[in-house]
C-alpha positions in Angstrom: -24.1 -12.1 -87.1 -22.0 -14.6 -85.2 -20.9 -11.9 -82.9 -24.5 -11.0 -82.1 -25.2 -14.6 -81.1 -22.2 -14.7 -78.9 -23.2 -11.4 -77.2 -26.7 -12.8 -76.6 -25.2 -16.0 -75.1 -22.9 -14.0 -72.9 -25.8 -11.9 -71.6 -27.9 -15.0 -71.0 -25.1 -16.6 -69.0 -24.6 -13.5 -66.9 -28.3 -13.4 -66.1 -28.2 -17.1 -65.1 -25.1 -16.5 -62.9 -26.9 -13.7 -61.1 -29.9 -16.0 -60.5 -27.7 -18.8 -59.2 -26.1 -16.4 -56.7 -29.6 -15.3 -55.5 -30.7 -18.9 -55.2 -27.5 -19.9 -53.3 -28.1 -17.0 -50.8 -31.7 -18.1 -50.3 -30.6 -21.7 -49.7 -28.0 -20.5 -47.2 -30.7 -18.5 -45.3 -33.0 -21.5 -45.2 -30.3 -23.8 -44.0 -29.5 -21.4 -41.2 -33.2 -21.8 -40.0 -33.1 -25.6 -40.0 -32.2 -27.2 -36.7 -31.7 -30.7 -35.5 -34.7 -31.9 -33.5 -33.8 -32.7 -29.9 -34.3 -36.4 -28.9 -36.8 -35.5 -26.1 -39.0 -33.9 -28.8 -38.8 -37.0 -30.9 -40.0 -39.1 -27.9 -42.9 -36.7 -27.3 -43.9 -37.0 -30.9 -44.0 -40.7 -30.7 -46.4 -40.5 -27.8 -48.9 -38.3 -29.6 -51.8 -40.3 -30.9 -52.6 -39.5 -34.5 -56.0 -37.8 -34.9 -56.6 -37.2 -31.2 -57.3 -33.6 -30.3 -57.9 -32.0 -26.9 -59.5 -28.8 -25.8 -58.6 -26.9 -22.7 -60.4 -24.2 -20.7 -57.2 -22.5 -19.5 -53.6 -22.2 -20.2 -52.8 -23.9 -16.8 -54.8 -27.0 -17.8 -53.0 -27.1 -21.1 -49.6 -26.9 -19.4 -50.6 -29.5 -16.9 -51.6 -31.8 -19.8 -48.3 -31.2 -21.5 -46.4 -32.1 -18.3 -48.4 -35.3 -17.6 -49.3 -36.7 -21.0 -46.5 -35.8 -23.4 
């Protein structure tokens, strides 16, 4: 009886080990995707007014806005 309990505990621990390895790999993949924000982007974000939205008729007008306003 005691042996059966130990075998069950062993199987559970092996399962948990496998899950930890999977989680560790996923975290590694996520951390590879994270990048430090460049300082110039932080400055641009500070200039954006919260809740203010613009619409543009063309890509050129949008790019002009980005160059001048942000």
